[in-house]
ROTORGU-215174 format. One record per residue (C-alpha): residue number from 1; y, z, x. Coordinates in steps of 0.2 Angstrom, whole numbers. Example, Ala and Ser with C-alpha at 12.3 -4.5 7.8 and 13.67 -1.06 7.14 Angstrom:
2
REC resi    c2    c3    c1
REC    1   -22    39    62
REC    2    -5    36    68
END
This chain:
74
REC resi    c2    c3    c1
REC    1  1272  -895   195
REC    2  1261  -886   212
REC    3  1272  -873   210
REC    4  1269  -869   191
REC    5  1251  -870   195
REC    6  1251  -861   206
REC    7  1260  -848   198
REC    8  1251  -850   184
REC    9  1235  -843   193
REC   10  1241  -829   200
REC   11  1245  -823   183
REC   12  1231  -826   174
REC   13  1220  -818   190
REC   14  1228  -805   200
REC   15  1243  -800   187
REC   16  1232  -796   172
REC   17  1221  -787   184
REC   18  1239  -778   188
REC   19  1242  -776   171
REC   20  1225  -770   167
REC   21  1224  -759   183
REC   22  1240  -748   173
REC   23  1236  -747   160
REC   24  1220  -736   161
REC   25  1233  -727   174
REC   26  1243  -723   159
REC   27  1228  -717   147
REC   28  1218  -707   164
REC   29  1235  -698   166
REC   30  1237  -693   147
REC   31  1222  -687   146
REC   32  1220  -677   162
REC   33  1213  -659   159
REC   34  1230  -652   160
REC   35  1242  -662   152
REC   36  1238  -653   134
REC   37  1248  -640   131
REC   38  1263  -654   139
REC   39  1259  -667   126
REC   40  1256  -653   111
REC   41  1273  -645   116
REC   42  1284  -660   115
REC   43  1275  -666    99
REC   44  1281  -650    92
REC   45  1300  -653    96
REC   46  1308  -660    81
REC   47  1297  -645    74
REC   48  1306  -632    85
REC   49  1320  -621    79
REC   50  1331  -618    92
REC   51  1333  -597    91
REC   52  1329  -598   109
REC   53  1345  -609   115
REC   54  1356  -600   101
REC   55  1354  -584   107
REC   56  1358  -589   125
REC   57  1373  -596   116
REC   58  1378  -579   108
REC   59  1371  -572   124
REC   60  1384  -580   134
REC   61  1398  -578   120
REC   62  1396  -559   122
REC   63  1397  -557   139
REC   64  1413  -569   141
REC   65  1420  -559   128
REC   66  1419  -541   135
REC   67  1421  -549   151
REC   68  1440  -552   145
REC   69  1444  -531   152
REC   70  1435  -526   136
REC   71  1444  -535   121
REC   72  1433  -544   111
REC   73  1441  -564   107
REC   74  1437  -578    98
END
């Protein structure tokens, strides 16, 4: 039982302190001054229309089609 008691005391004191410190660090990291734009963009991902991605794919396809000796293929 000596090992259990030692580990229990260690978990009650130092591990609790380490977990609380990690929690405070994460909160401070999220609320840092330069992160507002990053979090706003990440939060808008489900609502975003991916027109930019569609335009890039269309441009890639048109470049690929015209590169084959001017012939347009599908």
